[in-house]
N, C-alpha and C positions, 0 to 999 in steps of 0.2 A: 292767812297763813302764807309765808314766803314760798315762792316757786322752788321746787326741789329739782336740781339738775345734777347729773353725775359729775364727779370731780375729774377734771382733766388737767393735763400739763401744758396746755397750749401757750399760755402767757409766759411760762418759764422755758419754753422751747423755741420761742420766736425772738430774734434779736431786737433790742430796743431801737427806736428811731435815732437818726444821727444827723439832723440838720446842722449845717454850719451856723455859727453864732450870728453872722450877719443876716441869714435867712430868718432866724428866730426873732431878731430885732425888727426886721421889716414886717413880719407877721403880727407882732404885738402892736406895732404902730398902726397897721391897717385895721386890725380888729378892735383894738381898745383905745386908739388915739393916744397911746403912751409911748414916749421916746426915752431911751436911756441906754446905758451900757449893759452888756449881756455877759454873764459868766456861767459856766456849767456847774451843776450840782450833782452829787452822786445819786445813783438810782439803780435798782435791779432790773426792772422791766420797762420803765418809761424813760423818756428824755426829760430831765428837769433842768431849768435854768433860772437864775436870779436876774431880774431886771431892776436896775437902779437909775432913777431919774436924777436930773440936775440938782434937785433940792434934797436928795438923799432918801426919798421914798423908795421902798423896795417891794417887789412883787415876786411871786414864784409862778412861772409858766410851766405847765405840764403837757407834754405831747405824748399821748398814750401809745403803748405797745399796740401795733395794728391788730393783734389777736384779741385785744380787750373789747368785749361787746360794749356798744354805746349804752346799753341798758345798765351795765355795771358802773360806768362813769356817772350816769344819771343818779344811780343809787348813792354813790359817794357824795355827789353834790347835794342831793336831797338831805342826807344825814347832817352835813355841815349847816345847811339852812335850818334844819330842825333844831339843832343845838343852839343856834343863834337866836331862835325864837323862844324856846322854853327855858334856856339857861344861859342868858347872854354874858354872864360872868365867866363862863368856861374859856380857858385860854387856848382856843382853837382858831385856825385860819378862817377867814370869811371869803366867800365866793365873790369874785369880781365879775360884773356883767360886761358884756361887749358893748360897743357903741350902739348896737341895735337892741340892747337889753337882754341878750341871750346869756345863759349860763355856760354855754360851750359853743364851739364851732368846729370846722373841719380843716385839715391841712393835707395837701398832697405830698407824698413821700417820693423819693427818687425813683423807686421801682413802679410808680404809678398807683400804688395803694393809697387809700385815703384813711386818715385816722383822726382822732378827736384831740382838740386843743382846748385848754381851760386855764384860768388864771386865779390865783389865790393871793390874799394879803400875806406879806412876809412877817414872821414873828421874830422879834429880837430875843437874844438870850444866848447862853452858853450851853452846848450839849453837856448833859450830866457826865458823859464818859470822860470829859476833859477836866472834871473837878474831883476833889478828894471825896471818897465815900464816907458818910456818917450815918449813924442810926437815925438822927432827926431827918436827914434827907430821904432815907428809905421810907420812913413813916409818912413823910409829906407826899411821896410818890404814891403810896398805897391809898391815902385819903383822897388825893386828886383823881386817881383812876376810879375809885368807888363813886365819886360825884359825877364823873363822866358817864359811867354806866347807868347811874340813876337818870341822867338827862336823856339817855338813849333808850330807856326801858320801854317806852310806849311807841317808839318809832318802828314803822313797818314800811316795806317797799317790795314790789314784785320780784326784784332781782337780788334781794338780800341773801338768799341761799344760792350763791353762785359758785362757779368752778374755781377752786383754790386749793393748792396743795398745802399751803401753810395753815392747816386746820388740825389742831391736835386731836380733835374728836374723830377725824377720818384717817388716822395714822396707818391703820391696817391696809389702806389702799396703796401704801408705799412698800408693801412687803416684797415685791419683785425687785426693788432697788437694793435689798440686802445682798444680792449676788454681786453687786458692783463694788462692794467693800473688799479690797484686795487683801488687806492684812487679816489673817485668820483670827487673831485674838480680838480685834475690833469687830469683826463680823459676828463672833460669838457673843460679844457684849451687846451689840445691836439686836441680835436675835433674842437675847434674854429679855430685853425691855419691850420688844415687840410682842413677845408672849405674855408678858405682864400686862400690857395694855389690853390685849385680846381677852385675857382671862378675868381681869379685875375691873377694867373700865367699861368696855363695850356693853356688858350686860346691865350696867347701871345708868347709862346715858339717857335712857328713856325716862328716868326718874328725877332728872335735874332740870333746873330752869334754863331756858334758852332765850336769847334776845340778840339784837345787833350789838356787836362788840368791836373795839378798835383792833384787837388781835395782834398788835405789834408794838406794845408799850414797853420800850426798852431804853437803854442809856443813850442811844443815838437819837431817839425820837422825843425826848423830853428836854426842855430848855429851862434853865434857871437864871436868876439875876447874876450878873458878873460880881456884884459885891455882897451877895447873899445866896449861897449855894443851896439853901433850904427853901427858897422862895421860887416856886415854879411859875414861869412866864409863858410857857408854850407846850402844846402837844401837837406834833406834826405827823405827817405821813399816814394818811387814812387809806392807803392803797390796799391793805390786806383786810379791811373791814368786811365782816360778814355776819350772818345770823348763825349762831352756834351756842353751845353750852356756856353759860356765864362762868362756870368754874374754870373752863379752859382759858378764859381771859386772865384770870388771877394767876393760874399756874404758869402760863406763858410769861407773864411779867415777872413773877417771882423767880423764874429760872435764871434770869440775868443777874440776880444778886448773890449767886453762889460764890463768886470770886471776890477777893479783897479781904477776907478774914481767915484766921486759922481754922475756925469752925465754918464749913461751907453752908451750914443751915442757919447761922446767926442772922445774916442779911435777909434771906427769904422769910424767916420767922418774923422779923421786924416789919417787913413789907406787908405780909399777910395779916398780921395782927392789926395793923392800922386800917387796912382795907375792911376787915371784919367788923371793926368798931363803927364804921360808917354804913356798910352794907353787909350784914351778917351772912355767913355761909351756912347752909343747912347741914344736917348731920351726914347725909349722903355725899354732899360736896366735900366736906371735910375728910371723908373716908378715901376719896379718890384724887384729891388735889395733888398729893405728892407723886402719885403715879403719872398724872398729867404733866407735872413739872419735868419728870424724867422723859416723858414722851416728847416734850418740846425739844429737849436736847437731842433726842433720837432723830426727829425729823430734820432738825438743823444739820446734823451730821450727814444724813442720807441725801438731802436735797443739795447741800453745798458741794459734796463730793461729785455728785452727778453733774451739776451745772458748771463747776470749775473745769471739768474735763471737756465739756461742750463749748464753753466760752473762755478759753485761757487768757484772752486779752483783758477780761474783767475779773481775773482770778482773785486779786487782792481784796476786792470789795465782796465778792461772793463768799470767800473763805474767812471773813473777819471774825465770825463767831464759832468757826469749826473747832479750833483747839480747845476752847473753853467747854464746848459741848462734850467732847470726848473725855475731858478731865472730869466733868460733872458726872457723866455716866459711870466712870470708874469709881468715883467716890460713893455714888449711890448703890452700886453693886455690892459694896462691902457691908451693907446694912440689910436687915430684913425689911419687908414692907412696913410692918408695924413700927419698927424703931425709926425709920425715916419719917413716917407720918407724925409720930409723936414729937420728933425734934422740930419739924416744920410748924406744928401747931402750938408750940410752947406759949407764945403770947396770946393766941386765941383762947387757950384754956385758962390763962391767968384771969381773964375777964369774967 
């Protein structure tokens, strides 16, 4: 059974490392024997860079937030290695070993702190957010996520249940952040969905399946072929992975499909229907999935508002999902729980 630790905000309260690119290049050369150009990649907690060699081969080097326990980094590495063993066709990055055969090493930061460095293969493809949304693409995303979850179903690790605020099943631990919402109408909206979570989801969580999940499967983290936007080439960013209710994985992913159609439930219903066809949801999971979809929007709003105030220099990245989250909560507040659930499960119930 995974180790149970209290949820803390340490990783979201500590600034990401900021090595200059020349330092990153020298670090990669020393540890991996790989030389190439270095460019920055976006990230919330860690420093991420792309290394491109003279022959065009690319890698991603990740310098962890100094608050991230090494055990959690090892958990993420072990999960990718597990997927590579049990389901090698999964479109996920591979862990690159150092010259000495290690899966990670350490790097000294400017303030004297030490943190973890690791490298992954770079996956080619176009982020889905840059492509037109289609029903076939949403269904492909649902199917691929279900297969990823099946690959992770038997994976365990001592640090799988680690400290992470981005966990819809622990949303009640963000209740204190409701007071940080300045706008009264938005605060009332957030309070409504926090109450809905506490009343309808929390009592049922002990009755649903739990396993290691990706927990951040959205339009930024799924890559498709440039010439075929329904063919998924990559799943990236396993930094929010943890042991949690499986239905929270599906709800989190479905939440990002509410935009782009006149009916905000059309896209999520297509996604959930395809997921269910590969990895069926139980009756209890079907009962609370829509509540958890709303909960994902709720924690997005709460965490992004808090972090944008704390790190204004990274505001654009932190707030990228914030407007859509508030819009989705407003749309869902106009419906009863039962009506929202029935609209989300349209394709599930067709089968």
